[in-house]
RODO-2510 file (C-alpha; in nm, 4 decimals, decimal comma):
residues 450
     n   res          X          Y          Z
     1     m     2,0638    -4,5867     1,6991
     2     s     1,9091    -4,6511     1,3624
     3     d     1,8896    -4,3787     1,0971
     4     d     1,5134    -4,3490     1,1528
     5     t     1,5658    -4,2955     1,5275
     6     v     1,8318    -4,0309     1,4646
     7     r     1,6057    -3,8458     1,2240
     8     t     1,3187    -3,8605     1,4763
     9     v     1,5384    -3,7192     1,7546
    10     e     1,6663    -3,4414     1,5261
    11     r     1,3111    -3,3509     1,4311
    12     i     1,2007    -3,3356     1,7966
    13     e     1,4983    -3,1126     1,8795
    14     l     1,4110    -2,8874     1,5872
    15     l     1,0468    -2,8593     1,6938
    16     t     1,1313    -2,7850     2,0580
    17     a     1,4171    -2,5434     1,9881
    18     e     1,3643    -2,1839     2,0924
    19     t     1,3480    -1,9323     1,8102
    20     s     1,4538    -1,5714     1,8258
    21     e     1,3771    -1,2751     1,6048
    22     g     1,6853    -1,0922     1,7303
    23     p     1,6262    -0,7174     1,7756
    24     q     1,2608    -0,7650     1,6740
    25     e     1,1938    -0,9970     1,9699
    26     l     0,9633    -0,8679     2,2456
    27     l     1,1531    -0,9483     2,5664
    28     t     1,0394    -0,9515     2,9270
    29     r     1,0556    -0,6217     3,1142
    30     d     1,3603    -0,7175     3,3222
    31     q     1,5528    -0,7684     2,9944
    32     t     1,4342    -0,4469     2,8296
    33     k     1,5612    -0,0916     2,8725
    34     s     1,3072     0,1687     2,9797
    35     s     1,3600     0,3630     2,6539
    36     e     1,2834     0,0479     2,4539
    37     i     0,9702    -0,0141     2,6616
    38     g     0,8619     0,3381     2,5716
    39     r     0,8987     0,2614     2,2018
    40     e     0,7128    -0,0681     2,2335
    41     v     0,4107     0,0931     2,3961
    42     g     0,4121     0,3640     2,1299
    43     s     0,4871     0,6613     2,3534
    44     v     0,8358     0,7524     2,2303
    45     l     0,7806     0,9137     1,8944
    46     r     1,1177     1,0684     1,8167
    47     l     1,4703     0,9354     1,7883
    48     d     1,5914     1,1708     2,0621
    49     g     1,3693     0,9849     2,3082
    50     h     1,1181     1,2671     2,3553
    51     s     0,7866     1,1298     2,4771
    52     f     0,4550     1,3076     2,4322
    53     d     0,3028     1,1146     2,7215
    54     p     0,5733     0,9829     2,9579
    55     n     0,3236     0,9093     3,2343
    56     s     0,1465     0,6538     3,0163
    57     v     0,4314     0,4037     3,0531
    58     d     0,4144     0,1815     3,3595
    59     y     0,7849     0,1071     3,4007
    60     e     0,7387    -0,0476     3,7477
    61     r     0,5145    -0,3345     3,6402
    62     r     0,6658    -0,6765     3,7137
    63     d     0,6976    -0,9631     3,4676
    64     d     0,4883    -1,1948     3,6859
    65     e     0,1927    -0,9579     3,6405
    66     t     0,1892    -0,9765     3,2613
    67     m     0,2063    -1,2324     2,9833
    68     i     0,3768    -1,2147     2,6430
    69     i     0,1897    -1,3932     2,3659
    70     n     0,2433    -1,4378     1,9937
    71     m    -0,0179    -1,3492     1,7329
    72     g     0,0415    -1,4561     1,3735
    73     p     0,1815    -1,4649     1,1196
    74     s    -0,1641    -1,5637     1,0028
    75     h    -0,2567    -1,4074     0,6707
    76     p    -0,6403    -1,3915     0,6942
    77     s    -0,6404    -1,2123     1,0310
    78     t    -0,3215    -1,0037     1,0202
    79     h    -0,3737    -0,8891     0,6586
    80     g    -0,0541    -1,0517     0,5399
    81     v     0,2221    -1,2540     0,6988
    82     l     0,2600    -1,0105     0,9892
    83     r     0,3553    -1,1338     1,3348
    84     l     0,2737    -0,9399     1,6497
    85     m     0,4185    -1,0012     1,9941
    86     l     0,1870    -0,8677     2,2630
    87     e     0,2356    -0,8083     2,6339
    88     l    -0,1017    -0,8501     2,8037
    89     d    -0,2432    -0,7616     3,1411
    90     g    -0,5486    -0,9835     3,1351
    91     e    -0,7323    -0,8792     2,8194
    92     f    -0,5561    -0,5431     2,7840
    93     v    -0,2565    -0,4792     2,5596
    94     l     0,0392    -0,3094     2,7293
    95     r     0,3133    -0,3467     2,4684
    96     t     0,3114    -0,4441     2,1019
    97     k     0,5979    -0,5297     1,8702
    98     p     0,5354    -0,5954     1,4994
    99     v     0,7727    -0,8603     1,3631
   100     i     0,8260    -0,8402     0,9886
   101     g     1,0366    -1,0173     0,7275
   102     y     0,8271    -1,3274     0,6571
   103     l     0,7565    -1,2135     0,2997
   104     h     1,0981    -1,0701     0,2143
   105     t     1,1494    -1,0808    -0,1624
   106     g     1,4325    -0,8333    -0,2236
   107     m     1,2408    -0,6437    -0,4904
   108     e     1,4552    -0,3311    -0,4593
   109     k     1,7758    -0,5251    -0,5188
   110     t     1,6045    -0,7180    -0,7976
   111     g     1,5085    -0,3855    -0,9545
   112     e     1,8764    -0,2932    -0,9739
   113     e     1,9365    -0,5991    -1,1921
   114     l     1,6487    -0,5246    -1,4293
   115     s     1,6508    -0,2695    -1,7080
   116     y     1,4265     0,0359    -1,6870
   117     v     1,2048    -0,1307    -1,9475
   118     q     1,1580    -0,4334    -1,7209
   119     g     1,1287    -0,2372    -1,3957
   120     a     0,7520    -0,1897    -1,3988
   121     t     0,6988    -0,5682    -1,3944
   122     n     0,8908    -0,5758    -1,0657
   123     v     0,7415    -0,2841    -0,8697
   124     t     0,3837    -0,3740    -0,9652
   125     r     0,4083    -0,6747    -0,7317
   126     m     0,4971    -0,4839    -0,4150
   127     d     0,1580    -0,3433    -0,3192
   128     y    -0,0473    -0,6053    -0,4989
   129     l    -0,3727    -0,4209    -0,4214
   130     s    -0,2652    -0,1041    -0,6079
   131     p    -0,0325    -0,2221    -0,8865
   132     v    -0,1180     0,0628    -1,1256
   133     i    -0,0039     0,3246    -0,8721
   134     n     0,3221     0,1344    -0,8109
   135     e     0,3920     0,1363    -1,1838
   136     l     0,2975     0,5045    -1,2051
   137     c     0,5406     0,6117    -0,9331
   138     y     0,8299     0,4164    -1,0872
   139     s     0,7552     0,5343    -1,4416
   140     m     0,7299     0,8997    -1,3377
   141     a     1,0671     0,8751    -1,1624
   142     v     1,2290     0,7293    -1,4777
   143     e     1,0644     0,9961    -1,6936
   144     k     1,1954     1,2685    -1,4641
   145     l     1,5505     1,1360    -1,5090
   146     l     1,5016     1,1106    -1,8868
   147     g     1,3444     1,4557    -1,9090
   148     i     1,0698     1,3395    -2,1445
   149     e     0,7108     1,4647    -2,1668
   150     v     0,4220     1,2195    -2,1591
   151     p     0,1342     1,2829    -2,4073
   152     e    -0,1758     1,4427    -2,2599
   153     r    -0,3955     1,1415    -2,3306
   154     a    -0,1530     0,9113    -2,1493
   155     v    -0,1633     1,1440    -1,8459
   156     w    -0,5429     1,1245    -1,8238
   157     i    -0,5475     0,7483    -1,8853
   158     r    -0,2998     0,7053    -1,6009
   159     m    -0,5137     0,9183    -1,3718
   160     m    -0,8333     0,7304    -1,4521
   161     m    -0,6694     0,3903    -1,4062
   162     s    -0,5110     0,5049    -1,0783
   163     e    -0,8470     0,6107    -0,9372
   164     l    -1,0107     0,2874    -1,0466
   165     n    -0,7258     0,1074    -0,8708
   166     r    -0,7804     0,3181    -0,5573
   167     m    -1,1455     0,2159    -0,5614
   168     s    -1,0624    -0,1531    -0,5974
   169     s    -0,8091    -0,1327    -0,3116
   170     h    -1,0553     0,0368    -0,0776
   171     l    -1,3230    -0,2160    -0,1735
   172     v    -1,0904    -0,4969    -0,0637
   173     w    -1,0388    -0,3080     0,2615
   174     m    -1,4138    -0,2653     0,3101
   175     a    -1,4598    -0,6371     0,2467
   176     t    -1,1844    -0,7619     0,4799
   177     n    -1,2576    -0,5090     0,7534
   178     g    -1,6207    -0,6189     0,7457
   179     m    -1,5114    -0,9812     0,7768
   180     d    -1,2826    -0,8926     1,0696
   181     l    -1,5878    -0,7554     1,2510
   182     g    -1,8127    -1,0481     1,1632
   183     s    -1,9883    -0,9103     0,8556
   184     t    -1,9568    -1,1890     0,5992
   185     s    -2,2037    -1,0025     0,3769
   186     m    -1,9616    -0,7092     0,3382
   187     m    -1,6892    -0,9528     0,2315
   188     i    -1,9096    -1,0817    -0,0479
   189     y    -2,0285    -0,7375    -0,1589
   190     g    -1,6845    -0,5742    -0,1540
   191     l    -1,5263    -0,8433    -0,3697
   192     r    -1,8309    -0,8423    -0,5993
   193     e    -1,7877    -0,4724    -0,6777
   194     r    -1,4118    -0,5057    -0,7118
   195     e    -1,4698    -0,7662    -0,9811
   196     l    -1,6208    -0,4978    -1,2059
   197     i    -1,2950    -0,3028    -1,1936
   198     l    -1,0711    -0,6054    -1,2412
   199     a    -1,2740    -0,7075    -1,5476
   200     f    -1,2136    -0,3598    -1,6925
   201     f    -0,8404    -0,3910    -1,6178
   202     e    -0,8325    -0,7244    -1,7984
   203     k    -1,0115    -0,5759    -2,0980
   204     t    -0,7687    -0,2813    -2,1074
   205     a    -0,4323    -0,4356    -2,0169
   206     g    -0,4892    -0,8091    -2,0623
   207     l    -0,4319    -0,8822    -1,6910
   208     r    -0,6367    -0,8413    -1,3742
   209     l    -0,3748    -0,7700    -1,1076
   210     n    -0,0071    -0,7133    -1,1946
   211     l    -0,0828    -0,5215    -1,5101
   212     n     0,2513    -0,3791    -1,6320
   213     y     0,0262    -0,1215    -1,7976
   214     v     0,1875     0,2081    -1,6942
   215     r     0,5366     0,2209    -1,8434
   216     p     0,8041     0,4889    -1,8870
   217     g     0,6775     0,7104    -2,1686
   218     g     0,3066     0,6427    -2,1326
   219     v     0,0884     0,3327    -2,1131
   220     a     0,1137    -0,0058    -2,2823
   221     a    -0,2041     0,0225    -2,4911
   222     d    -0,4853     0,2621    -2,5659
   223     l    -0,8223     0,2246    -2,3968
   224     p    -1,0440    -0,0415    -2,5595
   225     d    -1,3529     0,0270    -2,7665
   226     g    -1,6518     0,1104    -2,5488
   227     w    -1,4372     0,2052    -2,2491
   228     q    -1,6587     0,5045    -2,1677
   229     d    -1,9666     0,2857    -2,1226
   230     d    -1,7712     0,0317    -1,9153
   231     a    -1,6299     0,3021    -1,6867
   232     l    -1,9716     0,4648    -1,6423
   233     v    -2,1275     0,1319    -1,5435
   234     i    -1,8518     0,0875    -1,2835
   235     c    -1,9091     0,4390    -1,1454
   236     d    -2,2884     0,4167    -1,1369
   237     t    -2,2963     0,0693    -0,9827
   238     i    -2,0358     0,1225    -0,7107
   239     f    -2,1589     0,4725    -0,6191
   240     e    -2,5102     0,3401    -0,5576
   241     r    -2,3801     0,0466    -0,3567
   242     t    -2,1675     0,2635    -0,1265
   243     y    -2,4980     0,3792     0,0225
   244     e    -2,5968     0,0163     0,0715
   245     y    -2,2704    -0,0254     0,2663
   246     d    -2,3807     0,2731     0,4761
   247     q    -2,7051     0,0969     0,5610
   248     l    -2,5280    -0,2322     0,6292
   249     l    -2,2418    -0,1028     0,8453
   250     t    -2,2374     0,2644     0,9417
   251     g    -2,5427     0,2616     1,1654
   252     q    -2,5068    -0,0959     1,2880
   253     p    -2,4797    -0,0824     1,6718
   254     i    -2,2188    -0,3589     1,7104
   255     f    -2,0116    -0,2192     1,4247
   256     r    -2,0150     0,1291     1,5801
   257     q    -1,9270    -0,0042     1,9233
   258     r    -1,6230    -0,1847     1,7823
   259     l    -1,4955     0,1241     1,5969
   260     i    -1,6003     0,4508     1,7630
   261     g    -1,3408     0,5704     2,0133
   262     v    -1,1210     0,2630     1,9601
   263     a    -0,7482     0,3154     1,8878
   264     p    -0,7493     0,6966     1,8649
   265     m    -0,4446     0,8931     1,7534
   266     t    -0,3783     1,2662     1,7627
   267     a    -0,2502     1,4731     1,4716
   268     e     0,0679     1,5488     1,6671
   269     e     0,1364     1,1788     1,7153
   270     a     0,0597     1,0959     1,3518
   271     l     0,2947     1,3659     1,2207
   272     a     0,5725     1,2588     1,4590
   273     l     0,5432     0,9000     1,3362
   274     g     0,5468     1,0082     0,9710
   275     v     0,2290     0,8187     0,8834
   276     t     0,0370     0,9237     0,5727
   277     g    -0,2810     0,8389     0,3846
   278     p    -0,6157     0,7717     0,5567
   279     l    -0,4266     0,7054     0,8812
   280     l    -0,2994     1,0653     0,8880
   281     r    -0,6131     1,2232     0,7442
   282     s    -0,8247     1,0559     1,0140
   283     t    -0,6579     1,2884     1,2676
   284     g    -0,7770     1,5979     1,0797
   285     v    -0,4623     1,6691     0,8744
   286     a    -0,5676     1,7334     0,5134
   287     w    -0,2508     1,5946     0,3544
   288     d    -0,3113     1,4341     0,0164
   289     l    -0,0361     1,4507    -0,2472
   290     r    -0,2970     1,4771    -0,5230
   291     r    -0,3926     1,8155    -0,3752
   292     t    -0,0840     1,9355    -0,1847
   293     m     0,1756     1,8367    -0,4497
   294     p    -0,0328     1,7795    -0,7657
   295     y     0,0912     1,5399    -1,0333
   296     l    -0,0677     1,4063    -1,3532
   297     a    -0,3764     1,6275    -1,4056
   298     y    -0,5131     1,6303    -1,0498
   299     d    -0,4997     2,0099    -1,0482
   300     q    -0,7526     2,0084    -1,3340
   301     v    -1,0219     1,7990    -1,1654
   302     e    -1,2466     1,8660    -0,8683
   303     f    -1,2458     1,6401    -0,5637
   304     d    -1,2500     1,6748    -0,1856
   305     v    -0,9820     1,5589     0,0579
   306     i    -1,1702     1,3597     0,3216
   307     v    -1,0522     1,4137     0,6800
   308     g    -1,1598     1,2869     1,0204
   309     t    -1,1671     1,4381     1,3683
   310     y    -1,0761     1,1826     1,6332
   311     g    -0,8278     0,9582     1,4515
   312     d    -1,0095     0,6441     1,5672
   313     n    -1,1101     0,3283     1,3847
   314     f    -1,4440     0,4763     1,2784
   315     d    -1,2800     0,7813     1,1201
   316     r    -1,0496     0,5554     0,9197
   317     y    -1,3494     0,3523     0,8024
   318     a    -1,5506     0,6596     0,7045
   319     i    -1,2573     0,8150     0,5162
   320     r    -1,2040     0,5071     0,2980
   321     l    -1,5747     0,4744     0,2235
   322     n    -1,5953     0,8385     0,1148
   323     e    -1,2701     0,8197    -0,0805
   324     i    -1,4370     0,5587    -0,3010
   325     r    -1,7028     0,8197    -0,3841
   326     e    -1,4390     1,0858    -0,4526
   327     s    -1,2511     0,8492    -0,6846
   328     i    -1,5765     0,7881    -0,8728
   329     r    -1,6111     1,1653    -0,9047
   330     i    -1,2608     1,1906    -1,0558
   331     v    -1,3200     0,8996    -1,2964
   332     r    -1,6381     1,0667    -1,4255
   333     q    -1,4372     1,3816    -1,5009
   334     c    -1,1720     1,1713    -1,6762
   335     i    -1,4419     1,0240    -1,8994
   336     d    -1,5705     1,3724    -1,9910
   337     l    -1,2323     1,5414    -2,0351
   338     m    -1,0258     1,2579    -2,1897
   339     p    -0,8200     1,4144    -2,4724
   340     s    -0,7392     1,2449    -2,8019
   341     g    -0,3894     1,1758    -2,9295
   342     d    -0,1045     0,9385    -2,8533
   343     y    -0,1184     0,7084    -2,5531
   344     r     0,2614     0,6918    -2,5274
   345     s     0,5605     0,9066    -2,6130
   346     q     0,6833     0,8836    -2,9698
   347     d     1,0444     0,9345    -2,8602
   348     p     1,2216     0,6357    -3,0242
   349     k     1,4658     0,6248    -2,7336
   350     v     1,2024     0,4778    -2,5016
   351     t     0,9215     0,3615    -2,7302
   352     p     0,9431     0,0554    -2,9567
   353     p     0,8433     0,0908    -3,3221
   354     p     0,4869    -0,0018    -3,4244
   355     r     0,4345    -0,3744    -3,4547
   356     a     0,3513    -0,3477    -3,8270
   357     r     0,6881    -0,1826    -3,8963
   358     i     0,8853    -0,4714    -3,7460
   359     g     0,7945    -0,6996    -4,0362
   360     e     0,8782    -0,4346    -4,2945
   361     s     1,2000    -0,2718    -4,1749
   362     m     1,5275    -0,4289    -4,0595
   363     e     1,6098    -0,1072    -3,8692
   364     a     1,2775    -0,1295    -3,6829
   365     l     1,3464    -0,4943    -3,5954
   366     i     1,6933    -0,4094    -3,4638
   367     h     1,5550    -0,1144    -3,2654
   368     h     1,2862    -0,3349    -3,1091
   369     f     1,5398    -0,6071    -3,0265
   370     k     1,7862    -0,3649    -2,8645
   371     l     1,5151    -0,1928    -2,6628
   372     f     1,3862    -0,5153    -2,5051
   373     t     1,7224    -0,6877    -2,4555
   374     e     1,9580    -0,4098    -2,3497
   375     g     1,7051    -0,1368    -2,2693
   376     f     1,7504     0,2386    -2,2970
   377     h     2,0233     0,4360    -2,1197
   378     v     1,9200     0,6970    -1,8639
   379     p     2,1319     1,0067    -1,7893
   380     e     2,3264     1,0106    -1,4631
   381     g     2,1440     1,1579    -1,1664
   382     e     1,9113     1,0864    -0,8781
   383     v     1,5437     1,1565    -0,8330
   384     y     1,2619     1,1066    -0,5826
   385     m     0,9038     1,0850    -0,7032
   386     a     0,6027     1,0518    -0,4748
   387     v     0,2375     0,9745    -0,5456
   388     e    -0,0697     0,9165    -0,3274
   389     s    -0,1408     0,5449    -0,2999
   390     p    -0,4483     0,4085    -0,1167
   391     r    -0,2246     0,3664     0,1897
   392     g    -0,0390     0,6990     0,1818
   393     e     0,2723     0,8504     0,0288
   394     l     0,4379     0,6039    -0,2070
   395     g     0,7828     0,7259    -0,3073
   396     c     1,0420     0,5974    -0,5536
   397     y     1,4067     0,6989    -0,5163
   398     l     1,6186     0,6224    -0,8225
   399     v     1,9902     0,6710    -0,8844
   400     s     2,1218     0,6352    -1,2396
   401     d     2,4867     0,5859    -1,3366
   402     g     2,4110     0,6413    -1,7042
   403     g     2,3477     0,2754    -1,7829
   404     p     2,0339     0,0812    -1,8773
   405     k     1,9699    -0,0312    -1,5159
   406     p     1,9146     0,1680    -1,1958
   407     y     2,2280     0,1982    -0,9807
   408     r     2,0024     0,2245    -0,6751
   409     l     1,6287     0,1734    -0,6318
   410     h     1,4518     0,2392    -0,3051
   411     t     1,0805     0,2580    -0,2334
   412     r     0,9206     0,4651     0,0398
   413     a     0,6440     0,2180     0,1183
   414     p     0,3518     0,3697     0,3147
   415     s     0,2574     0,0354     0,4705
   416     f     0,6067     0,0031     0,6199
   417     v     0,5958     0,3498     0,7755
   418     n     0,2337     0,3254     0,8897
   419     l     0,2986    -0,0074     1,0619
   420     q     0,5002     0,1681     1,3338
   421     a     0,1756     0,3275     1,4529
   422     v     0,0407    -0,0122     1,5641
   423     p     0,2025    -0,0072     1,9154
   424     l     0,0599     0,3402     1,9763
   425     l    -0,2884     0,2463     1,8538
   426     m    -0,3008    -0,0776     2,0529
   427     r    -0,1689     0,0627     2,3818
   428     g    -0,4309     0,0210     2,6511
   429     g    -0,6805    -0,1435     2,4184
   430     m    -0,8289    -0,4883     2,4392
   431     v    -0,6753    -0,7859     2,2659
   432     s    -1,0118    -0,8450     2,0951
   433     d    -0,9582    -0,5144     1,9091
   434     a    -0,6087    -0,6064     1,7854
   435     i    -0,7275    -0,7449     1,4514
   436     t    -0,9499    -0,4421     1,3918
   437     v    -0,6608    -0,2046     1,4587
   438     i    -0,4377    -0,3863     1,2094
   439     s    -0,7212    -0,3745     0,9576
   440     t    -0,7718     0,0023     0,9880
   441     v    -0,3981     0,0608     0,9390
   442     d    -0,4414    -0,1387     0,6141
   443     p    -0,0861    -0,2698     0,5673
   444     v     0,0077    -0,4720     0,2597
   445     m     0,2993    -0,6909     0,3594
   446     g     0,4252    -0,7200     0,0027
   447     e     0,5454    -0,3599     0,0214
   448     v     0,6494    -0,3818     0,3869
   449     d     0,9059    -0,6569     0,3271
   450     r     0,9689    -0,5804    -0,0428
***
């Protein structure tokens, strides 16, 4: 055979070859243990195999009565490169298995090869819809190991930027969830409002998305001139438009039919699965780290923790819409109560000298060079720091061996944990609701695969 023929045959064999995801593969029932079937339908919620609803699993169903199909990975519909394998009985979902790993970047291992100075540029890319909060969690963990105090102004700047970031993240969710349900108008409006916040980020940090703004010791730069007016315009505009979203979506009959009573979850199930954020609060559990384990200056501002009742898709929608309003409330208080002073620690161990000094002093030049090439050394120890991201509890576990780089870096990503609720939420629902369920879980695959 000619070389062209050989290449053609090899390509055909490659295209027709069966692929396997190994342990992540959803197998037929005759190849699956009953305990595994329980996990795949979302009934087994503990490692000891205890099931809250053992009668919900139809173990006797035969393979010739059902069909296993593949959905994704298709970014626009599955909110990232997420693949789902579904077992269907007609239009009803019996089993679901999320298959992850298509966006694996190894950010945690990369973080162990970067200095603490460089670390924020790495973690900011995990949850790319809330980069400021990623940077905040990492920086607070480093500061806890260092034992340094952050200036009061830096604390309030961090809090204001975090809440603006929470608003922008929820606006993206409002936009994409509206699109998933056929509301192209909501897609346009949500991204339009988000643009106001991203423009403010660019004015403040120089970048729109991966800001590298929150750093160990404080923030990269002070707020720009006129920031109060800019922030007030953002608050006034978005607050008024949340009521337009109410008119557009909340009372819309088709929208309500697609959300109310769909994919419910009880508080007991949510707690057993370890889910956090709007997914947990939709079941009526008022768990918000800003209130239950306050950090920054959240104990000095007034805001409400929004909770639901039924844990269904509509509760998760309503919580995110109202959390935008609560974030606006916090930002307004930040504007009124913002203290003066330094925007970063003046400890020379972690803070470079002023730019003007570099051209005047050889010692300042050497200090600057050493700080950005070798980095600063952190005392030995381990620490876990958690903050409330738009998706739930975001945690950073750091181990230091006394050097300028983390010995171990691990992130407790809320999207990764919340994703295990998908089989439970989809069980018994219709395949037409699958995309909506994924949307209301709100996973960001960048922090799932990391």
